[in-house]
C-alpha positions in Angstrom: -0.2 0.0 -0.3 1.3 2.9 -1.2 1.9 6.2 2.3 -0.4 9.0 2.4 2.0 11.9 1.3 -0.9 14.6 2.1 1.1 17.2 3.3 1.6 17.7 6.9 1.8 21.4 8.2 4.0 21.9 11.0 3.0 25.3 13.5 6.1 27.5 14.1 6.5 25.5 17.7 6.2 22.2 16.0 9.1 23.3 13.3 11.4 24.9 16.2 11.2 21.8 18.5 12.3 19.8 15.8 15.5 21.5 14.2 16.6 21.9 18.5 15.9 18.9 19.7 15.2 16.0 17.0 16.5 16.7 13.5 19.7 15.4 12.8 22.8 17.9 11.9 25.7 18.7 9.8 28.9 19.3 11.5 28.3 23.0 11.8 24.9 22.3 14.1 22.6 23.0 11.2 19.1 20.8 10.7 20.3 18.2 7.5 16.1 16.5 7.9 13.0 17.7 7.8 10.2 16.3 9.3 9.3 14.0 6.2 12.5 12.6 5.6 12.7 12.0 9.9 9.6 9.8 9.6 11.1 8.5 6.8 14.2 7.6 9.3 12.8 6.1 11.9 10.3 4.0 10.0 12.6 2.6 7.7 15.0 1.8 10.9 12.2 0.1 13.0 10.5 -2.3 10.5 14.0 -3.8 8.8 13.6 -6.5 12.2 10.8 -7.7 9.9 12.8 -10.5 7.8 10.5 -10.5 5.0 11.2 -8.2 2.5 7.5 -7.8 1.5 6.3 -7.4 4.8 9.3 -5.0 5.5 7.9 -2.7 2.8 4.7 -2.6 3.9 5.4 -2.0 7.3 8.1 0.6 6.3 5.3 2.7 4.9 2.3 2.1 7.5 5.0 3.4 10.2 5.9 6.4 8.1 2.5 7.3 7.3 1.5 6.5 11.2 4.2 9.3 12.2 4.3 11.4 9.8 0.2 12.2 9.9 0.9 12.7 14.0 -1.9 9.7 14.2 1.2 8.0 17.3 4.7 9.1 17.9 6.7 7.3 19.7 9.1 8.5 22.3 12.1 11.3 22.1 15.0 8.5 22.1 13.1 6.8 19.4 12.8 9.8 17.0 16.1 11.0 17.8 18.2 8.1 17.7 16.5 5.7 15.2 18.4 4.7 12.2 21.7 6.4 13.5 24.8 5.3 15.1 23.6 5.6 18.9 20.5 3.1 17.9 18.7 3.6 21.8 15.5 4.0 21.0 14.0 3.8 24.7 12.9 6.6 26.8 12.6 4.0 31.0 15.1 2.1 32.7 14.7 1.1 36.2 18.6 -0.3 37.8 19.1 -1.9 41.1 21.2 -0.1 43.8 22.7 -3.2 45.3 24.2 -2.5 49.6 27.7 -2.5 48.5 30.2 0.0 46.9 30.7 -2.1 44.1 26.6 -2.5 43.5 26.4 1.3 44.0 29.3 2.7 41.6 28.4 -0.3 39.0 24.5 1.5 39.5 26.1 5.2 38.7 27.9 3.9 36.2 25.5 1.7 34.5 22.9 4.8 34.8 25.6 7.5 33.0 25.9 4.7 30.2 21.9 5.2 29.6 21.8 9.0 30.3 24.3 9.4 27.9 22.1 7.4 25.0 19.6 9.1 25.9 17.1 7.3 28.2 15.9 8.2 32.1 16.6 6.3 34.9 14.7 5.3 38.0 16.6 4.1 41.3 15.3 2.8 44.4 17.7 3.1 47.2 15.8 1.4 50.0 17.9 -1.7 49.9 21.2 1.0 51.0 21.7 0.4 55.0 20.3 3.7 56.9 23.2 6.2 58.4 25.3 5.0 60.5 24.5 1.1 60.8 27.6 -0.9 61.1 29.6 -2.2 58.2 31.5 -5.0 59.0 33.6 -5.2 56.1 35.2 -2.2 57.5 34.7 -1.8 60.9 32.6 1.2 60.2 29.3 3.0 60.0 27.0 3.3 56.7 26.7 7.2 55.5 23.0 6.5 54.2 21.4 6.5 51.1 21.0 10.1 50.5 24.8 10.4 50.7 24.7 7.8 47.8 21.9 9.4 45.8 24.1 12.9 45.9 27.0 11.2 44.1 24.2 10.3 41.9 22.8 13.4 41.2 26.7 14.5 40.4 27.5 12.1 38.1 24.0 13.2 36.2 25.1 16.7 36.0 28.2 15.5 34.0 26.4 14.0 31.6 24.5 15.4 28.9 22.6 12.8 26.6 23.7 11.9 23.5 25.0 15.4 23.0 21.1 17.0 23.5 19.7 16.5 27.1 20.8 16.2 30.6 19.9 12.8 32.1 16.5 12.7 34.6 16.1 9.9 37.6 13.5 9.5 40.0 14.8 8.5 43.2 12.8 6.0 45.8 13.0 4.9 49.5 10.2 3.0 51.2 8.3 4.6 53.5 9.8 1.8 56.2 13.1 2.3 55.8 15.0 3.9 58.9 15.9 7.0 57.2 12.6 8.1 55.4 12.0 11.5 57.0 15.4 12.6 56.0 14.7 11.5 52.8 11.1 13.4 53.2 12.9 16.4 53.7 16.0 16.8 51.1 14.5 18.6 48.7 12.9 21.5 50.7 16.7 23.2 49.8 15.5 23.6 46.1 19.6 24.0 45.0 20.0 20.2 46.1 19.1 16.8 44.0 18.3 18.7 40.7 18.9 15.8 38.3 16.0 13.6 40.5 12.2 13.6 41.2 12.0 12.1 44.6 8.9 10.0 45.6 8.7 7.8 48.4 7.0 4.2 48.0 4.2 3.8 50.0 2.4 0.9 51.5 -1.4 0.0 51.6 0.0 -0.8 55.9 1.5 2.3 56.2 -2.2 4.1 55.2 -4.2 1.8 56.8 -2.0 3.1 60.1 -2.2 6.5 58.8 -5.9 5.9 59.2 -6.5 4.1 62.2 -3.5 6.6 63.7 -1.0 4.4 64.3 2.4 3.6 64.6 4.7 1.6 62.2 8.0 -0.2 61.9 10.8 1.1 60.5 13.2 -2.0 58.9 16.9 -1.8 59.0 17.1 -3.4 55.1 20.5 -4.9 55.7 19.0 -7.4 58.1 15.4 -7.1 57.8 15.1 -6.3 62.1 12.7 -3.6 63.3 14.9 -0.8 64.9 12.3 2.0 65.3 8.9 2.7 64.7 7.0 6.2 63.5 3.8 7.5 64.4 2.3 7.0 60.7 0.3 10.2 60.7 3.0 12.2 61.7 5.3 11.3 59.0 2.6 10.8 56.7 1.6 14.7 57.9 5.7 15.9 56.5 5.3 14.0 53.5 2.1 16.9 52.9 4.0 19.4 54.3 7.2 19.4 51.7 4.3 18.5 48.6 2.5 21.3 49.7 6.1 23.7 49.9 6.9 22.5 46.6 5.6 19.2 44.8 8.5 16.8 46.3 8.2 14.0 47.2 5.9 12.6 45.1 4.0 9.1 45.9 4.2 5.5 44.9 1.8 2.8 45.7 3.9 0.4 45.4 1.6 -2.5 46.7 -1.0 -1.1 44.2 1.7 -1.4 41.3 2.9 -5.0 42.8 -0.3 -6.6 42.3 -0.4 -6.0 38.7 2.7 -7.2 38.2 2.5 -9.7 35.2 6.0 -11.6 36.2 6.8 -12.2 39.9 8.8 -14.4 39.2 11.0 -12.4 38.2 10.8 -9.9 41.1 9.2 -7.4 42.7 9.2 -3.4 41.8 10.8 -1.3 43.6 11.0 1.7 41.6 9.9 4.1 38.4 11.4 5.7 35.5 11.2 9.5 36.5 7.6 11.2 35.7 6.4 7.9 37.6 3.8 6.2 35.0 6.5 3.6 34.3 7.1 0.6 37.1 10.1 -1.7 35.6 12.0 -4.5 37.6 15.6 -4.2 37.9 17.3 -4.0 34.6 13.7 -3.6 32.4 13.6 -0.9 30.2 10.4 0.1 28.5 10.0 2.1 25.2 7.0 4.8 25.1 4.6 5.9 22.6 1.3 8.2 22.4 -2.0 7.6 19.7 -2.3 11.1 19.3 -6.6 11.2 19.8 -6.7 14.3 18.7 -6.7 12.9 15.4 -9.9 10.2 15.9 -12.7 12.8 15.9 -15.0 12.9 12.9 -18.3 13.9 12.9 -19.1 14.5 16.6 -18.3 11.2 17.7 -14.9 8.9 17.8 -14.2 7.2 14.7 -13.1 3.8 16.9 -12.8 1.8 13.7 -9.6 4.4 12.5 -8.5 4.1 16.3 -8.1 0.6 16.9 -6.2 0.0 13.2 -3.8 2.9 14.4 -3.5 1.2 18.2 -3.2 -2.2 15.9 -0.1 -0.2 14.2 1.0 1.6 16.6 2.2 -1.8 19.5 3.5 -3.4 15.9 5.8 -0.7 16.3 6.6 -0.6 19.8 7.0 -4.2 19.6 9.6 -4.2 17.0 11.2 -1.2 18.7 12.3 -3.7 21.0 14.4 -5.6 18.1 16.4 -3.1 16.9 17.1 -1.4 19.6 20.7 -1.2 21.0 20.5 -1.4 24.9 23.4 0.4 27.0 24.4 -2.7 29.1 24.0 -6.2 28.3 22.0 -7.1 31.5 19.2 -4.6 30.5 19.3 -6.3 27.0 18.3 -9.7 28.5 15.6 -8.8 30.9 13.6 -6.3 28.2 13.6 -9.3 26.1 12.4 -11.9 28.8 9.1 -9.3 29.4 9.1 -7.0 25.9 7.1 -5.0 28.1 5.5 -1.4 25.8 4.5 1.5 27.3 1.3 2.6 24.6 -0.2 6.0 25.8 -2.5 8.6 24.6 -1.9 12.7 24.3 -4.5 15.3 22.6 -7.1 13.4 25.1 -8.4 17.3 25.8 -8.5 18.1 22.3 -10.8 14.9 21.7 -13.1 16.2 24.7 -13.2 19.9 23.7 -14.3 18.8 20.0 -16.6 16.8 21.5 -17.8 19.8 23.4 -17.2 17.7 27.0 -15.7 19.4 29.7 -13.0 18.3 31.4 -13.8 17.9 34.5 -17.5 16.5 34.3 -18.8 12.7 34.7 -19.6 12.4 31.3 -16.1 13.4 30.0 -14.5 10.8 32.6 -16.7 7.9 31.4 -16.0 8.8 27.7 -12.3 8.9 28.8 -12.4 5.9 30.5 -14.0 3.7 27.3 -11.5 4.9 25.2 -8.6 4.3 26.7 -10.4 0.8 27.6 -10.5 0.3 23.9 -6.8 1.2 23.3 -5.6 -1.4 25.5 -7.9 -4.1 24.4 -7.0 -3.0 20.9 -3.3 -3.4 22.0 -3.6 -6.8 23.5 -5.9 -8.2 20.5 -2.7 -7.1 18.6 0.0 -8.8 21.1 -2.0 -11.8 21.1 -1.8 -11.7 17.1 1.9 -11.3 17.4 2.5 -13.9 20.0 1.2 -16.2 17.3 3.3 -15.2 14.9 6.5 -14.6 16.7 6.2 -16.2 20.1 5.0 -14.9 23.5 7.4 -12.8 25.9 9.9 -15.9 27.0 9.4 -15.1 30.7 5.6 -15.3 29.8 4.5 -18.7 32.6 1.0 -20.1 32.0 0.9 -21.8 35.5 1.7 -17.9 37.1 0.0 -16.0 34.1 -3.9 -16.5 34.1 -4.1 -14.8 30.6 -3.6 -15.9 27.1 0.0 -15.8 25.3 0.7 -12.7 24.7 4.1 -11.0 22.5 4.0 -8.2 25.4 3.9 -8.5 29.3 2.8 -5.0 29.7 0.9 -2.7 27.1 -0.1 0.9 28.3 1.1 3.1 30.2 0.0 7.4 29.8 3.3 9.3 30.4 5.0 12.7 29.8 4.5 14.0 25.9 5.9 17.2 26.5 8.1 17.5 23.5 6.3 15.3 21.2 2.7 17.0 22.2 4.1 20.6 21.0 5.4 19.0 17.7 1.6 17.3 17.1 0.1 20.2 18.7 -2.1 19.0 21.0 -3.2 18.9 24.2 0.2 16.4 26.4 -0.9 13.2 27.8 -4.0 12.5 29.6 -3.5 16.3 31.2 -5.8 19.4 30.0 -4.8 22.2 28.5 -2.6 24.2 31.0 -3.6 27.6 28.9 -5.7 28.9 26.2 -5.1 31.6 25.5 -0.9 33.1 26.3 0.9 36.5 26.2 4.6 36.1 24.3 6.6 38.9 24.8 8.9 39.3 21.4 11.5 42.7 21.0 10.6 46.4 21.6 8.2 44.6 24.5 5.2 44.0 22.0 2.9 41.5 23.3 1.7 38.9 20.9 -1.2 37.1 21.4 -1.5 33.1 21.3 -4.4 31.3 21.0 -5.7 27.8 21.5 -6.9 26.4 18.3 -9.8 25.2 19.1 -10.4 27.9 21.4 -9.9 30.7 18.2 -12.1 28.5 15.9 -15.1 28.0 18.4 -15.1 31.5 19.2 -15.2 32.7 15.6 -17.8 30.5 14.7 -20.3 31.0 18.1 -19.0 34.7 17.6 -17.6 36.2 20.3 -13.8 36.5 18.9 -12.5 39.2 19.5 -8.7 40.8 20.1 -9.5 42.0 23.1 -11.5 39.2 24.6 -8.2 37.2 23.7 -6.3 39.8 25.4 -8.1 39.4 28.5 -8.5 35.6 28.5 -4.7 36.2 28.5 -4.6 38.9 30.8 -6.4 36.9 33.6 -4.9 33.3 32.8 -8.1 31.5 32.4 -11.7 31.3 30.3 -13.9 31.6 33.2 -15.8 34.6 34.3 -15.5 36.3 31.0 -19.1 37.4 30.2 -19.2 37.8 26.3 -17.9 33.6 26.4 -21.5 31.0 26.9 -21.3 29.6 29.5 -21.4 26.1 27.7 -17.5 27.0 26.1 -16.4 28.4 29.7 -17.3 24.8 30.8 -15.4 23.3 27.8 -12.1 25.3 27.6 -11.3 25.2 31.3 -8.1 24.6 31.8 -5.3 22.9 34.4 -5.7 25.8 36.4 -9.8 25.7 36.7 -9.7 22.2 37.2 -10.7 20.9 41.1 -8.0 18.6 42.4 -10.2 16.0 43.1 -11.5 16.3 39.2 -7.5 16.2 38.4 -7.5 12.9 40.8 -11.1 11.0 39.7 -10.0 11.7 36.0 -6.6 9.8 37.0 -8.2 7.2 39.2 -10.7 6.2 36.0 -7.9 6.1 34.0 -6.0 3.6 35.8 -9.0 1.6 36.6 -10.2 1.5 32.9 -6.5 0.2 30.9 -3.5 1.3 31.9 -1.4 -1.3 32.5 1.6 0.0 34.6 0.9 3.7 35.9 0.1 7.6 34.8 2.5 10.7 34.8 0.1 13.6 35.7 -0.3 16.7 38.0 -3.0 17.6 40.5 -2.7 21.1 40.0 -3.8 23.1 43.2 -4.1 26.9 43.4 -1.3 28.6 45.5 -3.6 29.3 48.0 -4.4 25.7 48.6 -3.7 24.2 52.0 -1.8 21.5 54.0 -5.3 19.7 54.3 -6.2 19.5 50.6 -2.9 18.4 49.4 -3.7 15.5 52.2 -6.9 15.3 51.2 -5.6 14.8 47.6 -3.1 12.0 48.6 -5.6 10.1 50.2 -8.1 10.0 47.7 -5.5 9.0 45.2 -5.1 6.1 47.0 -8.6 4.9 47.4 -9.4 5.8 43.6 -6.8 3.0 42.8 -4.0 5.1 41.5 -0.5 3.3 41.4 1.0 7.1 42.4 0.3 10.5 42.4 2.1 14.3 41.7 0.5 17.3 43.2 1.8 20.8 42.5 1.0 23.9 44.3 0.6 26.4 41.5 4.0 28.8 42.0 5.7 26.2 44.3 8.1 25.7 42.8 8.8 28.8 41.1 10.2 30.7 43.9 10.6 31.1 48.1 8.9 33.2 49.9 11.0 35.6 51.5 9.9 37.7 54.9 13.7 38.9 56.1 13.8 42.7 58.0 16.3 44.3 56.6 17.7 47.3 57.9 17.7 50.8 57.3 21.5 50.7 56.3 21.3 47.5 54.2 18.9 49.9 52.2 20.3 52.5 51.3 23.4 50.4 50.8 21.4 48.0 48.5 19.7 51.2 46.0 22.4 54.1 46.5 19.6 56.1 45.1 19.7 59.7 46.9 16.3 61.9 45.4 17.5 64.8 43.0 14.0 67.0 43.2 11.7 66.3 40.2 9.8 62.7 40.3 9.0 61.4 43.6 10.7 58.4 44.4 8.5 55.6 46.3 10.3 55.1 50.1 11.1 51.4 51.4 9.9 49.9 54.3 12.1 48.1 56.8 10.5 44.8 55.5 9.6 43.1 52.7 8.4 40.2 51.1 10.4 38.9 48.0 11.0 35.6 45.7 14.6 34.5 44.6 15.2 32.6 41.6 17.9 30.9 40.8 18.9 31.1 37.0 22.3 30.2 34.8 24.2 32.9 32.9 25.8 32.7 30.0 28.5 30.4 31.1 26.2 28.3 32.8 26.9 29.5 36.3 24.0 29.6 39.5 23.5 33.2 39.8 19.6 34.0 42.3 18.2 37.0 41.4 15.9 38.1 44.7 13.1 40.7 43.8 11.3 42.5 46.5 7.8 43.5 46.2 5.5 46.2 47.7 1.6 45.3 49.4 0.5 45.4 46.1 3.1 42.4 44.9 4.7 45.2 42.2 8.4 44.9 42.1 10.4 47.3 44.5 13.6 46.4 44.2 16.1 43.8 42.4 19.0 42.1 43.7 21.4 39.7 42.8 23.8 36.8 44.6 26.4 35.1 43.6 27.8 31.8 45.0 31.5 33.3 43.4 31.2 36.4 45.0 35.0 36.0 46.6 36.2 34.6 43.1 38.8 37.8 41.8 38.9 36.6 38.0 34.5 37.2 38.2 34.4 40.1 40.5 34.2 42.3 36.9 31.1 40.0 36.5 29.5 40.5 39.7 30.6 44.2 39.8 28.4 44.8 36.3 25.4 42.4 37.4 24.9 44.4 40.8 25.4 48.0 39.4 22.5 46.9 36.9 20.2 45.8 39.4 20.6 49.2 41.1 19.7 51.0 38.1 16.1 48.6 37.4 15.8 49.3 41.2 16.2 52.9 40.6 13.5 52.5 38.0 11.1 50.6 39.9 11.5 53.3 42.5 10.4 55.9 40.0 8.0 54.1 38.8 9.3 54.1 35.6 7.0 52.2 33.4 7.7 48.2 33.5 7.7 48.5 29.6 9.6 50.9 29.3 12.6 48.7 31.7 12.0 45.6 29.4 12.5 47.5 26.3 15.9 49.0 27.4 16.3 45.3 28.9 15.9 44.1 25.1 18.0 46.7 23.7 20.9 45.7 25.8 21.1 42.0 25.7 23.6 40.4 23.9 23.3 36.8 24.9 19.4 35.0 25.9 21.2 34.0 29.4 22.4 37.4 30.3 21.6 40.0 33.4 19.8 42.4 30.9 18.2 39.3 28.9 17.5 37.3 32.2 15.8 39.9 34.0 13.8 41.0 31.0 12.0 37.4 31.1 11.5 37.4 35.0 9.4 41.4 34.1 7.3 39.9 31.6 6.6 36.8 32.5 4.8 38.7 35.6 3.6 41.6 32.9 1.6 38.1 31.1 -0.3 37.6 34.3 0.1 38.1 38.3 -2.8 34.8 38.6 0.4 32.9 38.4 3.4 35.1 39.5 6.7 35.0 37.8 7.1 31.3 36.4 10.5 29.3 36.4 13.2 30.0 33.7 13.9 27.4 31.0 17.6 27.1 30.9 17.7 26.8 27.4 15.7 29.9 26.2 14.9 31.4 29.4 11.2 31.5 28.4 8.7 30.2 31.0 8.3 27.0 32.6 5.1 25.1 33.3 4.2 22.3 35.7 2.8 19.4 34.6 3.3 15.5 33.7 5.2 15.8 36.8 7.8 18.0 34.9 8.8 21.2 34.5 8.6 21.8 30.5 9.3 25.5 28.6 6.1 25.5 25.5 8.5 28.3 23.7 11.3 26.0 23.0 10.3 22.6 23.4 12.7 21.8 26.7 11.9 19.2 29.0 13.5 18.3 32.2 12.1 14.9 31.8 11.2 13.7 28.3 
């Protein structure tokens, strides 16, 4: 069958993401591919495992059309590496960390090899003996899991994945490990463990003890002896405190995961990949891909026939990836070939609901999404059984243990982050609702560029309520809710992540988990900045009760800044501003105490710089300071002086009420590099002007754009950077 060559039109964002991250490049760094040639490269490489030439030609064309028209997209390593010398196509790995120096440093070495080829790694540190436990071989004491996690973190910092991105890790510790309290608070200081997501592996027994306000035992892993006991509710409250503070640690419900373990004879689950959606046994890997549900709405209904056909092809594609993959170490290859797990997921789910005019947070929306996910799972199993009949079941299949018919793959579905691939496909990521419907992008000279969601613009024009003024108002408020020009029906349909109640996020995750997801789901439970600790606690309890295998909450703005309430004396203020009133326009006086937010940025030399912005009672910026870890280094004194002087001048302008637009304009004109101080300050002020509802945003380390937190990961919608994918 000839491939469909109807030209696929890409958005500007998609072209930017592809050129920066996916297209192969020449020696000068210039792209040598187009979307079409990339798709042909990937399709040909993955079809190549078919020994029959006719079958190869058929699959090559089918895979090409599947990817080119974005009905299905594989994970980033596959798009980047298929058909290249690197050839490592999997996204997810879990590596064991044994309780010995040899085991620990073998894991670090293996993790470096995985990161170098583009994968993300999960580690459980639960086997490591606790801090101060005895070490018989040296007559000394152990330093504990966190000390070694810091070594893993440092190793990750030095490895850039395939020359394209830094590695990401999941760090897991069981709730009954003696060092659990240290682990829970480890990321309270956001300057530490920046290459890790941390999650606590919570047992059913612990949750029962929480419910009954009972104690539970801490078990020393080196000998299995109970060494202490803690009040479960107090420990749970500590997890809640930290999750409220900045979203970490997350929680993994490890008993729920192991109840769904299809190969218990090979071992138990200990950890997941970095975003938590893929439970894997030690040394397992998994390749992922997502069906774009946005493409399967036809005449106000889901086109199930075309969806089944696509799922069948996608399942074959992902199974083929296992055989054409070049694994970073032998142990991973052996374990992966035993179980042949794949992670077929979805993206564009919110697009599907919007096209059907069904609100994301409605009972109808949840039921429809569950129906579609269940259909995807059943179609994948149908194809996997067919492949088993043709090529054989996964080698670890045991009819005495596995009470289901032989199939090719031990696991079939998960819902993973699709941060960058959903940008290519121009759809909502994973099973998440859109983070925003109308955005402001500031360009040179302070101009505002309004970016409108394609579905919202089409609906607004068709329904007659589109206007530039309305789009600007929606962008400024960050929501479609409350604008009388927008009919109530469409306000409900276009609710975004921040407009949806936490319990509705959790109910969506729970119903998807129960209806067609073998492994787990990467999703963020968005909470408003005003959310209380009690609301975070209810979210975790509700997630556990609804059958989720893991949960990540994020309170809006909690990771963007550290709120400071420092009293500063008059001499410090005067020294910090060095301002005298020369007459004319009045200068605002500074009170003795100001609220402030701190931002950790990178300069053009990739050195950390801390920007502190002080605010008045109306949350308007009044002062800007720069602090440096390298203040005392003589060779960097000029840089420190330059940054300090620039901040003082900006502070002076703020206190004289110079319009923000004018400050931004001058900063843009002064900028010579996207990471120099004028560019960094400009991005901060632009994000502030884009809408105070969300405050200042985290800054993208690659383009200095704004990061949003979704799918358990920070993602830049400007350049496609993602911390995790």
